[in-house]
PyMOL Python script that loads the backbone (N, CA, C, O; Angstrom):
from pymol import cmd

cmd.read_pdbstr("""\
ATOM      1  N   UNK A   1      16.029  -6.836   7.888  1.00  0.00           N
ATOM      2  CA  UNK A   1      15.912  -6.553   6.482  1.00  0.00           C
ATOM      3  C   UNK A   1      17.205  -6.489   5.811  1.00  0.00           C
ATOM      4  O   UNK A   1      18.211  -6.149   6.433  1.00  0.00           O
ATOM      5  N   UNK A   2      17.234  -6.809   4.526  1.00  0.00           N
ATOM      6  CA  UNK A   2      18.543  -6.859   3.855  1.00  0.00           C
ATOM      7  C   UNK A   2      19.223  -5.350   3.729  1.00  0.00           C
ATOM      8  O   UNK A   2      18.544  -4.324   3.761  1.00  0.00           O
ATOM      9  N   UNK A   3      20.573  -5.368   3.590  1.00  0.00           N
ATOM     10  CA  UNK A   3      21.164  -4.010   3.338  1.00  0.00           C
ATOM     11  C   UNK A   3      20.501  -3.208   2.114  1.00  0.00           C
ATOM     12  O   UNK A   3      20.319  -1.992   2.183  1.00  0.00           O
ATOM     13  N   UNK A   4      20.152  -3.976   0.986  1.00  0.00           N
ATOM     14  CA  UNK A   4      19.402  -3.471  -0.044  1.00  0.00           C
ATOM     15  C   UNK A   4      18.064  -2.755   0.354  1.00  0.00           C
ATOM     16  O   UNK A   4      17.787  -1.612  -0.009  1.00  0.00           O
ATOM     17  N   UNK A   5      17.231  -3.580   1.170  1.00  0.00           N
ATOM     18  CA  UNK A   5      15.991  -3.113   1.494  1.00  0.00           C
ATOM     19  C   UNK A   5      16.132  -1.840   2.429  1.00  0.00           C
ATOM     20  O   UNK A   5      15.354  -0.892   2.323  1.00  0.00           O
ATOM     21  N   UNK A   6      17.113  -1.867   3.303  1.00  0.00           N
ATOM     22  CA  UNK A   6      17.318  -0.628   4.096  1.00  0.00           C
ATOM     23  C   UNK A   6      17.672   0.587   3.270  1.00  0.00           C
ATOM     24  O   UNK A   6      17.151   1.695   3.391  1.00  0.00           O
ATOM     25  N   UNK A   7      18.585   0.259   2.451  1.00  0.00           N
ATOM     26  CA  UNK A   7      18.976   1.626   1.486  1.00  0.00           C
ATOM     27  C   UNK A   7      17.895   1.916   0.708  1.00  0.00           C
ATOM     28  O   UNK A   7      17.797   3.117   0.455  1.00  0.00           O
ATOM     29  N   UNK A   8      17.024   1.190   0.228  1.00  0.00           N
ATOM     30  CA  UNK A   8      15.831   1.552  -0.553  1.00  0.00           C
ATOM     31  C   UNK A   8      14.855   2.280   0.203  1.00  0.00           C
ATOM     32  O   UNK A   8      14.245   3.236  -0.278  1.00  0.00           O
ATOM     33  N   UNK A   9      14.683   1.847   1.400  1.00  0.00           N
ATOM     34  CA  UNK A   9      13.728   2.687   2.366  1.00  0.00           C
ATOM     35  C   UNK A   9      14.381   3.987   2.540  1.00  0.00           C
ATOM     36  O   UNK A   9      13.738   5.005   2.288  1.00  0.00           O
ATOM     37  N   UNK A  10      15.587   4.056   2.942  1.00  0.00           N
ATOM     38  CA  UNK A  10      16.301   5.391   3.312  1.00  0.00           C
ATOM     39  C   UNK A  10      16.174   6.359   2.041  1.00  0.00           C
ATOM     40  O   UNK A  10      16.176   7.580   2.202  1.00  0.00           O
ATOM     41  N   UNK A  11      16.071   5.808   0.840  1.00  0.00           N
ATOM     42  CA  UNK A  11      16.022   6.650  -0.202  1.00  0.00           C
ATOM     43  C   UNK A  11      14.542   7.346  -0.561  1.00  0.00           C
ATOM     44  O   UNK A  11      14.381   8.381  -1.207  1.00  0.00           O
ATOM     45  N   UNK A  12      13.651   6.620  -0.053  1.00  0.00           N
ATOM     46  CA  UNK A  12      12.223   7.183  -0.179  1.00  0.00           C
ATOM     47  C   UNK A  12      12.070   8.554   0.425  1.00  0.00           C
ATOM     48  O   UNK A  12      12.340   8.807   1.599  1.00  0.00           O
ATOM     49  N   UNK A  13      11.583   9.489  -0.526  1.00  0.00           N
ATOM     50  CA  UNK A  13      11.391  10.865  -0.089  1.00  0.00           C
ATOM     51  C   UNK A  13      10.097  10.872   0.773  1.00  0.00           C
ATOM     52  O   UNK A  13       9.017  10.486   0.325  1.00  0.00           O
ATOM     53  N   UNK A  14      10.285  11.369   2.133  1.00  0.00           N
ATOM     54  CA  UNK A  14       9.227  11.407   3.057  1.00  0.00           C
ATOM     55  C   UNK A  14       7.966  11.945   2.576  1.00  0.00           C
ATOM     56  O   UNK A  14       6.889  11.491   2.962  1.00  0.00           O
ATOM     57  N   UNK A  15       8.079  12.985   1.670  1.00  0.00           N
ATOM     58  CA  UNK A  15       7.012  13.634   1.202  1.00  0.00           C
ATOM     59  C   UNK A  15       6.026  12.836   0.333  1.00  0.00           C
ATOM     60  O   UNK A  15       4.926  13.254  -0.029  1.00  0.00           O
ATOM     61  N   UNK A  16       6.527  11.699   0.058  1.00  0.00           N
ATOM     62  CA  UNK A  16       5.774  10.677  -0.753  1.00  0.00           C
ATOM     63  C   UNK A  16       4.804   9.753   0.207  1.00  0.00           C
ATOM     64  O   UNK A  16       3.900   9.062  -0.264  1.00  0.00           O
ATOM     65  N   UNK A  17       5.082   9.822   1.501  1.00  0.00           N
ATOM     66  CA  UNK A  17       4.369   9.080   2.376  1.00  0.00           C
ATOM     67  C   UNK A  17       3.157   9.724   2.994  1.00  0.00           C
ATOM     68  O   UNK A  17       3.238  10.903   3.338  1.00  0.00           O
ATOM     69  N   UNK A  18       2.060   9.063   3.160  1.00  0.00           N
ATOM     70  CA  UNK A  18       0.778   9.582   3.665  1.00  0.00           C
ATOM     71  C   UNK A  18       0.968  10.062   5.089  1.00  0.00           C
ATOM     72  O   UNK A  18       0.465  11.101   5.515  1.00  0.00           O
ATOM     73  N   UNK A  19       1.777   9.186   5.845  1.00  0.00           N
ATOM     74  CA  UNK A  19       2.158   9.491   7.333  1.00  0.00           C
ATOM     75  C   UNK A  19       3.582   9.661   7.401  1.00  0.00           C
ATOM     76  O   UNK A  19       4.290   8.689   7.666  1.00  0.00           O
ATOM     77  N   UNK A  20       4.090  10.828   7.181  1.00  0.00           N
ATOM     78  CA  UNK A  20       5.558  11.052   6.944  1.00  0.00           C
ATOM     79  C   UNK A  20       6.345  10.724   8.117  1.00  0.00           C
ATOM     80  O   UNK A  20       6.206  11.415   9.127  1.00  0.00           O
ATOM     81  N   UNK A  21       7.251   9.637   8.099  1.00  0.00           N
ATOM     82  CA  UNK A  21       8.239   9.378   9.117  1.00  0.00           C
ATOM     83  C   UNK A  21       9.403   8.806   8.372  1.00  0.00           C
ATOM     84  O   UNK A  21       9.217   8.023   7.441  1.00  0.00           O
ATOM     85  N   UNK A  22      10.552   9.160   8.736  1.00  0.00           N
ATOM     86  CA  UNK A  22      11.869   8.681   8.245  1.00  0.00           C
ATOM     87  C   UNK A  22      11.910   7.314   8.859  1.00  0.00           C
ATOM     88  O   UNK A  22      11.428   7.107   9.972  1.00  0.00           O
ATOM     89  N   UNK A  23      12.542   6.284   8.067  1.00  0.00           N
ATOM     90  CA  UNK A  23      12.833   4.994   8.641  1.00  0.00           C
ATOM     91  C   UNK A  23      13.493   5.013   9.852  1.00  0.00           C
ATOM     92  O   UNK A  23      13.085   4.295  10.765  1.00  0.00           O
ATOM     93  N   UNK A  24      14.540   5.794  10.009  1.00  0.00           N
ATOM     94  CA  UNK A  24      15.221   5.880  11.297  1.00  0.00           C
ATOM     95  C   UNK A  24      14.271   6.265  12.486  1.00  0.00           C
ATOM     96  O   UNK A  24      14.630   6.012  13.636  1.00  0.00           O
ATOM     97  N   UNK A  25      13.030   6.889  12.224  1.00  0.00           N
ATOM     98  CA  UNK A  25      12.185   7.081  13.359  1.00  0.00           C
ATOM     99  C   UNK A  25      11.310   5.903  13.696  1.00  0.00           C
ATOM    100  O   UNK A  25      10.633   5.934  14.724  1.00  0.00           O
ATOM    101  N   UNK A  26      11.289   4.922  12.929  1.00  0.00           N
ATOM    102  CA  UNK A  26      10.410   3.707  13.006  1.00  0.00           C
ATOM    103  C   UNK A  26      11.310   2.411  13.449  1.00  0.00           C
ATOM    104  O   UNK A  26      10.765   1.355  13.771  1.00  0.00           O
ATOM    105  N   UNK A  27      12.546   2.555  13.441  1.00  0.00           N
ATOM    106  CA  UNK A  27      13.197   1.321  13.764  1.00  0.00           C
ATOM    107  C   UNK A  27      14.356   1.565  14.777  1.00  0.00           C
ATOM    108  O   UNK A  27      14.927   2.653  14.700  1.00  0.00           O
ATOM    109  N   UNK A  28      14.728   0.750  15.634  1.00  0.00           N
ATOM    110  CA  UNK A  28      15.774   0.862  16.525  1.00  0.00           C
ATOM    111  C   UNK A  28      17.165   0.197  15.913  1.00  0.00           C
ATOM    112  O   UNK A  28      18.293   0.662  16.077  1.00  0.00           O
ATOM    113  N   UNK A  29      16.863  -0.858  15.258  1.00  0.00           N
ATOM    114  CA  UNK A  29      17.901  -1.521  14.584  1.00  0.00           C
ATOM    115  C   UNK A  29      17.530  -1.685  13.068  1.00  0.00           C
ATOM    116  O   UNK A  29      16.494  -2.264  12.744  1.00  0.00           O
ATOM    117  N   UNK A  30      18.358  -1.187  12.193  1.00  0.00           N
ATOM    118  CA  UNK A  30      17.835  -1.189  10.738  1.00  0.00           C
ATOM    119  C   UNK A  30      17.597  -2.405  10.159  1.00  0.00           C
ATOM    120  O   UNK A  30      16.954  -2.453   9.111  1.00  0.00           O
ATOM    121  N   UNK A  31      18.136  -3.670  10.826  1.00  0.00           N
ATOM    122  CA  UNK A  31      17.945  -4.973  10.294  1.00  0.00           C
ATOM    123  C   UNK A  31      16.655  -5.611  10.603  1.00  0.00           C
ATOM    124  O   UNK A  31      16.161  -6.537   9.959  1.00  0.00           O
ATOM    125  N   UNK A  32      16.048  -4.928  11.849  1.00  0.00           N
ATOM    126  CA  UNK A  32      14.742  -5.365  12.169  1.00  0.00           C
ATOM    127  C   UNK A  32      13.545  -4.379  12.007  1.00  0.00           C
ATOM    128  O   UNK A  32      13.599  -3.198  12.349  1.00  0.00           O
ATOM    129  N   UNK A  33      12.529  -4.945  11.486  1.00  0.00           N
ATOM    130  CA  UNK A  33      11.302  -4.091  11.403  1.00  0.00           C
ATOM    131  C   UNK A  33      10.326  -4.681  12.512  1.00  0.00           C
ATOM    132  O   UNK A  33      10.010  -5.870  12.473  1.00  0.00           O
ATOM    133  N   UNK A  34       9.870  -3.850  13.473  1.00  0.00           N
ATOM    134  CA  UNK A  34       8.927  -4.426  14.421  1.00  0.00           C
ATOM    135  C   UNK A  34       7.649  -3.450  14.278  1.00  0.00           C
ATOM    136  O   UNK A  34       7.685  -2.277  14.649  1.00  0.00           O
ATOM    137  N   UNK A  35       6.579  -4.027  13.733  1.00  0.00           N
ATOM    138  CA  UNK A  35       5.243  -3.289  13.766  1.00  0.00           C
ATOM    139  C   UNK A  35       4.208  -4.283  14.129  1.00  0.00           C
ATOM    140  O   UNK A  35       4.353  -5.506  14.125  1.00  0.00           O
ATOM    141  N   UNK A  36       3.198  -3.649  14.428  1.00  0.00           N
ATOM    142  CA  UNK A  36       1.838  -4.536  14.725  1.00  0.00           C
ATOM    143  C   UNK A  36       1.149  -4.749  13.305  1.00  0.00           C
ATOM    144  O   UNK A  36       0.694  -3.810  12.651  1.00  0.00           O
ATOM    145  N   UNK A  37       1.120  -6.038  12.906  1.00  0.00           N
ATOM    146  CA  UNK A  37       0.730  -6.386  11.566  1.00  0.00           C
ATOM    147  C   UNK A  37      -0.948  -6.340  11.295  1.00  0.00           C
ATOM    148  O   UNK A  37      -1.603  -7.260  10.804  1.00  0.00           O
ATOM    149  N   UNK A  38      -1.473  -5.009  11.749  1.00  0.00           N
ATOM    150  CA  UNK A  38      -2.793  -4.813  11.271  1.00  0.00           C
ATOM    151  C   UNK A  38      -2.824  -3.350  10.567  1.00  0.00           C
ATOM    152  O   UNK A  38      -2.361  -2.276  10.953  1.00  0.00           O
ATOM    153  N   UNK A  39      -3.585  -3.724   9.322  1.00  0.00           N
ATOM    154  CA  UNK A  39      -3.569  -2.335   8.473  1.00  0.00           C
ATOM    155  C   UNK A  39      -4.406  -1.339   9.079  1.00  0.00           C
ATOM    156  O   UNK A  39      -5.370  -1.627   9.788  1.00  0.00           O
ATOM    157  N   UNK A  40      -4.033  -0.127   8.796  1.00  0.00           N
ATOM    158  CA  UNK A  40      -4.801   0.977   9.615  1.00  0.00           C
ATOM    159  C   UNK A  40      -5.929   1.483   8.826  1.00  0.00           C
ATOM    160  O   UNK A  40      -6.555   2.493   9.147  1.00  0.00           O
ATOM    161  N   UNK A  41      -6.214   0.681   7.664  1.00  0.00           N
ATOM    162  CA  UNK A  41      -7.396   1.108   6.693  1.00  0.00           C
ATOM    163  C   UNK A  41      -8.603   0.116   7.306  1.00  0.00           C
ATOM    164  O   UNK A  41      -9.566   0.620   7.885  1.00  0.00           O
ATOM    165  N   UNK A  42      -8.498  -1.062   7.165  1.00  0.00           N
ATOM    166  CA  UNK A  42      -9.627  -1.936   7.448  1.00  0.00           C
ATOM    167  C   UNK A  42      -9.239  -3.207   8.427  1.00  0.00           C
ATOM    168  O   UNK A  42      -9.953  -4.180   8.668  1.00  0.00           O
ATOM    169  N   UNK A  43      -7.975  -2.946   8.901  1.00  0.00           N
ATOM    170  CA  UNK A  43      -7.692  -3.966   9.945  1.00  0.00           C
ATOM    171  C   UNK A  43      -7.240  -5.289   9.158  1.00  0.00           C
ATOM    172  O   UNK A  43      -7.287  -6.326   9.820  1.00  0.00           O
ATOM    173  N   UNK A  44      -6.896  -5.366   8.099  1.00  0.00           N
ATOM    174  CA  UNK A  44      -6.303  -6.619   7.333  1.00  0.00           C
ATOM    175  C   UNK A  44      -5.005  -6.946   7.882  1.00  0.00           C
ATOM    176  O   UNK A  44      -4.372  -6.108   8.525  1.00  0.00           O
ATOM    177  N   UNK A  45      -4.568  -8.123   7.664  1.00  0.00           N
ATOM    178  CA  UNK A  45      -3.219  -8.631   8.034  1.00  0.00           C
ATOM    179  C   UNK A  45      -2.395  -8.492   6.940  1.00  0.00           C
ATOM    180  O   UNK A  45      -2.754  -9.095   5.929  1.00  0.00           O
ATOM    181  N   UNK A  46      -1.265  -7.774   6.883  1.00  0.00           N
ATOM    182  CA  UNK A  46      -0.336  -7.662   5.716  1.00  0.00           C
ATOM    183  C   UNK A  46       0.281  -9.124   5.424  1.00  0.00           C
ATOM    184  O   UNK A  46       0.532  -9.931   6.319  1.00  0.00           O
ATOM    185  N   UNK A  47       0.479  -9.342   4.131  1.00  0.00           N
ATOM    186  CA  UNK A  47       1.217 -10.524   3.733  1.00  0.00           C
ATOM    187  C   UNK A  47       2.502 -10.059   3.097  1.00  0.00           C
ATOM    188  O   UNK A  47       2.443  -9.345   2.096  1.00  0.00           O
ATOM    189  N   UNK A  48       3.678 -10.425   3.622  1.00  0.00           N
ATOM    190  CA  UNK A  48       4.933 -10.121   2.981  1.00  0.00           C
ATOM    191  C   UNK A  48       5.159 -10.857   1.744  1.00  0.00           C
ATOM    192  O   UNK A  48       4.812 -12.016   1.520  1.00  0.00           O
ATOM    193  N   UNK A  49       5.817 -10.012   0.917  1.00  0.00           N
ATOM    194  CA  UNK A  49       6.319 -10.444  -0.533  1.00  0.00           C
ATOM    195  C   UNK A  49       5.182 -11.091  -1.313  1.00  0.00           C
ATOM    196  O   UNK A  49       5.422 -12.073  -2.017  1.00  0.00           O
ATOM    197  N   UNK A  50       3.932 -10.575  -1.217  1.00  0.00           N
ATOM    198  CA  UNK A  50       2.822 -11.097  -1.891  1.00  0.00           C
ATOM    199  C   UNK A  50       2.467 -10.391  -3.155  1.00  0.00           C
ATOM    200  O   UNK A  50       1.640 -10.815  -3.963  1.00  0.00           O
ATOM    201  N   UNK A  51       3.153  -9.272  -3.275  1.00  0.00           N
ATOM    202  CA  UNK A  51       2.902  -8.502  -4.469  1.00  0.00           C
ATOM    203  C   UNK A  51       3.933  -8.566  -5.526  1.00  0.00           C
ATOM    204  O   UNK A  51       4.648  -9.566  -5.593  1.00  0.00           O
ATOM    205  N   UNK A  52       4.077  -7.558  -6.385  1.00  0.00           N
ATOM    206  CA  UNK A  52       5.117  -7.695  -7.413  1.00  0.00           C
ATOM    207  C   UNK A  52       6.389  -7.254  -6.959  1.00  0.00           C
ATOM    208  O   UNK A  52       7.369  -7.290  -7.703  1.00  0.00           O
ATOM    209  N   UNK A  53       6.447  -6.794  -5.660  1.00  0.00           N
ATOM    210  CA  UNK A  53       7.797  -6.467  -5.320  1.00  0.00           C
ATOM    211  C   UNK A  53       8.170  -7.008  -3.891  1.00  0.00           C
ATOM    212  O   UNK A  53       7.450  -7.864  -3.376  1.00  0.00           O
ATOM    213  N   UNK A  54       9.179  -6.571  -3.299  1.00  0.00           N
ATOM    214  CA  UNK A  54       9.514  -7.139  -1.931  1.00  0.00           C
ATOM    215  C   UNK A  54       8.579  -6.449  -0.889  1.00  0.00           C
ATOM    216  O   UNK A  54       8.590  -6.856   0.273  1.00  0.00           O
ATOM    217  N   UNK A  55       7.840  -5.506  -1.235  1.00  0.00           N
ATOM    218  CA  UNK A  55       7.024  -4.765  -0.260  1.00  0.00           C
ATOM    219  C   UNK A  55       5.889  -5.608   0.373  1.00  0.00           C
ATOM    220  O   UNK A  55       5.570  -6.675  -0.151  1.00  0.00           O
ATOM    221  N   UNK A  56       5.406  -5.254   1.245  1.00  0.00           N
ATOM    222  CA  UNK A  56       4.317  -5.945   1.903  1.00  0.00           C
ATOM    223  C   UNK A  56       3.044  -5.567   1.232  1.00  0.00           C
ATOM    224  O   UNK A  56       2.819  -4.417   0.854  1.00  0.00           O
ATOM    225  N   UNK A  57       2.186  -6.596   1.086  1.00  0.00           N
ATOM    226  CA  UNK A  57       0.651  -6.313   0.370  1.00  0.00           C
ATOM    227  C   UNK A  57      -0.292  -6.442   1.538  1.00  0.00           C
ATOM    228  O   UNK A  57      -0.213  -7.362   2.352  1.00  0.00           O
ATOM    229  N   UNK A  58      -1.257  -5.404   1.587  1.00  0.00           N
ATOM    230  CA  UNK A  58      -2.411  -5.669   2.355  1.00  0.00           C
ATOM    231  C   UNK A  58      -3.400  -6.059   1.404  1.00  0.00           C
ATOM    232  O   UNK A  58      -3.559  -5.381   0.389  1.00  0.00           O
ATOM    233  N   UNK A  59      -4.099  -7.106   1.630  1.00  0.00           N
ATOM    234  CA  UNK A  59      -5.304  -7.506   0.697  1.00  0.00           C
ATOM    235  C   UNK A  59      -6.197  -6.590   0.251  1.00  0.00           C
ATOM    236  O   UNK A  59      -6.615  -6.672  -0.904  1.00  0.00           O
ATOM    237  N   UNK A  60      -6.567  -5.705   1.004  1.00  0.00           N
ATOM    238  CA  UNK A  60      -7.640  -4.679   0.792  1.00  0.00           C
ATOM    239  C   UNK A  60      -7.051  -3.486  -0.003  1.00  0.00           C
ATOM    240  O   UNK A  60      -7.826  -2.779  -0.647  1.00  0.00           O
ATOM    241  N   UNK A  61      -5.675  -3.216   0.006  1.00  0.00           N
ATOM    242  CA  UNK A  61      -5.111  -2.262  -0.401  1.00  0.00           C
ATOM    243  C   UNK A  61      -3.921  -2.395  -1.329  1.00  0.00           C
ATOM    244  O   UNK A  61      -3.628  -3.517  -1.741  1.00  0.00           O
ATOM    245  N   UNK A  62      -3.213  -1.337  -1.689  1.00  0.00           N
ATOM    246  CA  UNK A  62      -1.958  -1.528  -2.448  1.00  0.00           C
ATOM    247  C   UNK A  62      -0.694  -1.704  -1.658  1.00  0.00           C
ATOM    248  O   UNK A  62      -0.752  -1.431  -0.459  1.00  0.00           O
ATOM    249  N   UNK A  63       0.504  -2.147  -2.197  1.00  0.00           N
ATOM    250  CA  UNK A  63       1.577  -2.396  -1.426  1.00  0.00           C
ATOM    251  C   UNK A  63       2.042  -1.205  -0.527  1.00  0.00           C
ATOM    252  O   UNK A  63       1.698  -0.065  -0.837  1.00  0.00           O
ATOM    253  N   UNK A  64       2.723  -1.407   0.447  1.00  0.00           N
ATOM    254  CA  UNK A  64       3.266  -0.472   1.344  1.00  0.00           C
ATOM    255  C   UNK A  64       4.739  -0.796   1.537  1.00  0.00           C
ATOM    256  O   UNK A  64       5.158  -1.927   1.291  1.00  0.00           O
ATOM    257  N   UNK A  65       5.502   0.142   1.957  1.00  0.00           N
ATOM    258  CA  UNK A  65       7.003   0.032   2.032  1.00  0.00           C
ATOM    259  C   UNK A  65       7.582  -0.915   2.949  1.00  0.00           C
ATOM    260  O   UNK A  65       6.779  -1.366   3.765  1.00  0.00           O
ATOM    261  N   UNK A  66       8.841  -1.363   3.035  1.00  0.00           N
ATOM    262  CA  UNK A  66       9.383  -2.414   3.966  1.00  0.00           C
ATOM    263  C   UNK A  66       9.457  -1.763   5.192  1.00  0.00           C
ATOM    264  O   UNK A  66       9.628  -2.477   6.180  1.00  0.00           O
ATOM    265  N   UNK A  67       9.354  -0.412   5.359  1.00  0.00           N
ATOM    266  CA  UNK A  67       9.334   0.017   6.901  1.00  0.00           C
ATOM    267  C   UNK A  67       7.780   0.205   7.186  1.00  0.00           C
ATOM    268  O   UNK A  67       7.428   0.772   8.220  1.00  0.00           O
ATOM    269  N   UNK A  68       6.968  -0.212   6.382  1.00  0.00           N
ATOM    270  CA  UNK A  68       5.572  -0.189   6.564  1.00  0.00           C
ATOM    271  C   UNK A  68       4.920   1.226   6.791  1.00  0.00           C
ATOM    272  O   UNK A  68       4.013   1.457   7.591  1.00  0.00           O
ATOM    273  N   UNK A  69       5.461   2.034   6.047  1.00  0.00           N
ATOM    274  CA  UNK A  69       4.906   3.345   5.852  1.00  0.00           C
ATOM    275  C   UNK A  69       3.824   3.349   4.698  1.00  0.00           C
ATOM    276  O   UNK A  69       3.985   2.856   3.582  1.00  0.00           O
ATOM    277  N   UNK A  70       2.701   3.988   5.163  1.00  0.00           N
ATOM    278  CA  UNK A  70       1.683   4.030   3.858  1.00  0.00           C
ATOM    279  C   UNK A  70       2.150   4.985   2.780  1.00  0.00           C
ATOM    280  O   UNK A  70       2.421   6.170   2.975  1.00  0.00           O
ATOM    281  N   UNK A  71       2.212   4.388   1.694  1.00  0.00           N
ATOM    282  CA  UNK A  71       2.636   5.250   0.404  1.00  0.00           C
ATOM    283  C   UNK A  71       1.645   5.194  -0.614  1.00  0.00           C
ATOM    284  O   UNK A  71       1.566   6.169  -1.362  1.00  0.00           O
ATOM    285  N   UNK A  72       0.788   4.125  -0.801  1.00  0.00           N
ATOM    286  CA  UNK A  72      -0.345   4.031  -1.740  1.00  0.00           C
ATOM    287  C   UNK A  72      -1.529   3.453  -1.071  1.00  0.00           C
ATOM    288  O   UNK A  72      -1.415   2.956   0.049  1.00  0.00           O
ATOM    289  N   UNK A  73      -2.666   3.490  -1.697  1.00  0.00           N
ATOM    290  CA  UNK A  73      -3.852   2.904  -1.187  1.00  0.00           C
ATOM    291  C   UNK A  73      -4.464   3.642  -0.167  1.00  0.00           C
ATOM    292  O   UNK A  73      -3.956   4.721   0.138  1.00  0.00           O
ATOM    293  N   UNK A  74      -5.630   3.183   0.509  1.00  0.00           N
ATOM    294  CA  UNK A  74      -6.308   3.969   1.301  1.00  0.00           C
ATOM    295  C   UNK A  74      -5.805   3.997   2.846  1.00  0.00           C
ATOM    296  O   UNK A  74      -6.436   4.698   3.638  1.00  0.00           O
ATOM    297  N   UNK A  75      -4.807   3.333   3.242  1.00  0.00           N
ATOM    298  CA  UNK A  75      -4.395   3.299   4.600  1.00  0.00           C
ATOM    299  C   UNK A  75      -3.909   4.637   4.805  1.00  0.00           C
ATOM    300  O   UNK A  75      -3.024   5.163   4.129  1.00  0.00           O
ATOM    301  N   UNK A  76      -4.620   5.247   5.915  1.00  0.00           N
ATOM    302  CA  UNK A  76      -4.213   6.547   6.493  1.00  0.00           C
ATOM    303  C   UNK A  76      -2.955   6.918   7.280  1.00  0.00           C
ATOM    304  O   UNK A  76      -2.405   8.017   7.349  1.00  0.00           O
ATOM    305  N   UNK A  77      -2.625   5.777   7.849  1.00  0.00           N
ATOM    306  CA  UNK A  77      -1.376   5.833   8.866  1.00  0.00           C
ATOM    307  C   UNK A  77      -0.450   4.658   8.583  1.00  0.00           C
ATOM    308  O   UNK A  77      -0.787   3.667   7.934  1.00  0.00           O
ATOM    309  N   UNK A  78       0.794   4.864   9.149  1.00  0.00           N
ATOM    310  CA  UNK A  78       1.616   3.813   8.983  1.00  0.00           C
ATOM    311  C   UNK A  78       1.343   2.578   9.881  1.00  0.00           C
ATOM    312  O   UNK A  78       0.611   2.812  10.842  1.00  0.00           O
ATOM    313  N   UNK A  79       1.760   1.405   9.757  1.00  0.00           N
ATOM    314  CA  UNK A  79       1.493   0.416  10.702  1.00  0.00           C
ATOM    315  C   UNK A  79       2.231   0.807  12.007  1.00  0.00           C
ATOM    316  O   UNK A  79       3.332   1.357  12.005  1.00  0.00           O
ATOM    317  N   UNK A  80       1.521   0.471  13.143  1.00  0.00           N
ATOM    318  CA  UNK A  80       2.006   0.908  14.428  1.00  0.00           C
ATOM    319  C   UNK A  80       3.139   0.205  14.871  1.00  0.00           C
ATOM    320  O   UNK A  80       3.123  -1.025  14.820  1.00  0.00           O
ATOM    321  N   UNK A  81       4.284   0.911  15.370  1.00  0.00           N
ATOM    322  CA  UNK A  81       5.368   0.471  16.014  1.00  0.00           C
ATOM    323  C   UNK A  81       5.152   0.260  17.498  1.00  0.00           C
ATOM    324  O   UNK A  81       4.901   1.210  18.240  1.00  0.00           O
ATOM    325  N   UNK A  82       5.248  -0.942  17.911  1.00  0.00           N
ATOM    326  CA  UNK A  82       4.810  -1.074  19.476  1.00  0.00           C
ATOM    327  C   UNK A  82       6.037  -0.774  20.334  1.00  0.00           C
ATOM    328  O   UNK A  82       7.165  -0.927  19.864  1.00  0.00           O
ATOM    329  N   UNK A  83       5.847  -0.367  21.533  1.00  0.00           N
ATOM    330  CA  UNK A  83       7.114  -0.318  22.500  1.00  0.00           C
ATOM    331  C   UNK A  83       7.894  -1.629  22.591  1.00  0.00           C
ATOM    332  O   UNK A  83       7.430  -2.724  22.912  1.00  0.00           O
ATOM    333  N   UNK A  84       9.141  -1.345  22.261  1.00  0.00           N
ATOM    334  CA  UNK A  84      10.065  -2.609  22.324  1.00  0.00           C
ATOM    335  C   UNK A  84      11.445  -2.280  22.364  1.00  0.00           C
ATOM    336  O   UNK A  84      11.784  -1.155  21.997  1.00  0.00           O
ATOM    337  N   UNK A  85      12.383  -3.191  22.800  1.00  0.00           N
ATOM    338  CA  UNK A  85      13.683  -2.953  22.780  1.00  0.00           C
ATOM    339  C   UNK A  85      14.424  -4.134  22.632  1.00  0.00           C
ATOM    340  O   UNK A  85      13.792  -5.187  22.709  1.00  0.00           O
ATOM    341  N   UNK A  86      15.826  -4.184  22.405  1.00  0.00           N
ATOM    342  CA  UNK A  86      16.575  -5.320  22.178  1.00  0.00           C
ATOM    343  C   UNK A  86      17.553  -5.286  23.461  1.00  0.00           C
ATOM    344  O   UNK A  86      18.261  -4.331  23.781  1.00  0.00           O
ATOM    345  N   UNK A  87      17.447  -6.522  24.130  1.00  0.00           N
ATOM    346  CA  UNK A  87      18.442  -6.682  25.272  1.00  0.00           C
ATOM    347  C   UNK A  87      19.362  -7.605  24.891  1.00  0.00           C
ATOM    348  O   UNK A  87      19.373  -8.132  23.779  1.00  0.00           O
ATOM    349  N   UNK A  88      20.297  -7.871  25.948  1.00  0.00           N
ATOM    350  CA  UNK A  88      21.512  -8.633  25.745  1.00  0.00           C
ATOM    351  C   UNK A  88      21.358  -9.836  24.991  1.00  0.00           C
ATOM    352  O   UNK A  88      20.428 -10.625  25.154  1.00  0.00           O
ATOM    353  N   UNK A  89      22.271  -9.963  24.174  1.00  0.00           N
ATOM    354  CA  UNK A  89      22.164 -11.345  23.119  1.00  0.00           C
ATOM    355  C   UNK A  89      21.274 -11.034  21.979  1.00  0.00           C
ATOM    356  O   UNK A  89      20.952 -11.934  21.204  1.00  0.00           O
ATOM    357  N   UNK A  90      20.875  -9.880  21.832  1.00  0.00           N
ATOM    358  CA  UNK A  90      20.003  -9.517  20.741  1.00  0.00           C
ATOM    359  C   UNK A  90      18.444 -10.007  20.809  1.00  0.00           C
ATOM    360  O   UNK A  90      17.723 -10.053  19.812  1.00  0.00           O
ATOM    361  N   UNK A  91      18.102 -10.301  21.890  1.00  0.00           N
ATOM    362  CA  UNK A  91      16.633 -10.721  22.259  1.00  0.00           C
ATOM    363  C   UNK A  91      15.777  -9.469  22.239  1.00  0.00           C
ATOM    364  O   UNK A  91      16.001  -8.439  22.876  1.00  0.00           O
ATOM    365  N   UNK A  92      14.683  -9.722  21.350  1.00  0.00           N
ATOM    366  CA  UNK A  92      13.683  -8.674  21.230  1.00  0.00           C
ATOM    367  C   UNK A  92      12.702  -8.644  22.327  1.00  0.00           C
ATOM    368  O   UNK A  92      12.144  -9.725  22.518  1.00  0.00           O
ATOM    369  N   UNK A  93      12.376  -7.729  23.049  1.00  0.00           N
ATOM    370  CA  UNK A  93      11.242  -7.640  24.022  1.00  0.00           C
ATOM    371  C   UNK A  93      10.317  -6.610  23.520  1.00  0.00           C
ATOM    372  O   UNK A  93      10.665  -5.450  23.300  1.00  0.00           O
ATOM    373  N   UNK A  94       9.049  -7.101  23.335  1.00  0.00           N
ATOM    374  CA  UNK A  94       7.901  -6.446  22.918  1.00  0.00           C
ATOM    375  C   UNK A  94       6.964  -6.211  23.961  1.00  0.00           C
ATOM    376  O   UNK A  94       5.902  -5.636  23.719  1.00  0.00           O
TER     377      UNK A  94
END
""", "prot")
cmd.dss("prot")
cmd.show_as("cartoon", "prot")
cmd.util.cbc("prot")
cmd.orient("prot")
């Protein structure tokens, strides 16, 4: 994510989210967002930058935030963060 996207997500009040989690709880490196791309509502696949903002749009719902926390629409939970880590050389292991 860009520095602007990271700052925008950090500014979101957690109480506005349906499944409250700070951005820091969902990412290991702020530049990288690692989530399973299946909506928690109907199982749709999120489409990045498909809406009126830089948020991700899920076809059956409203936009969700860049850290994939459910803020609007019917999705009850945030997109799942899989077990992962970054190893030497910046390689992501999921």
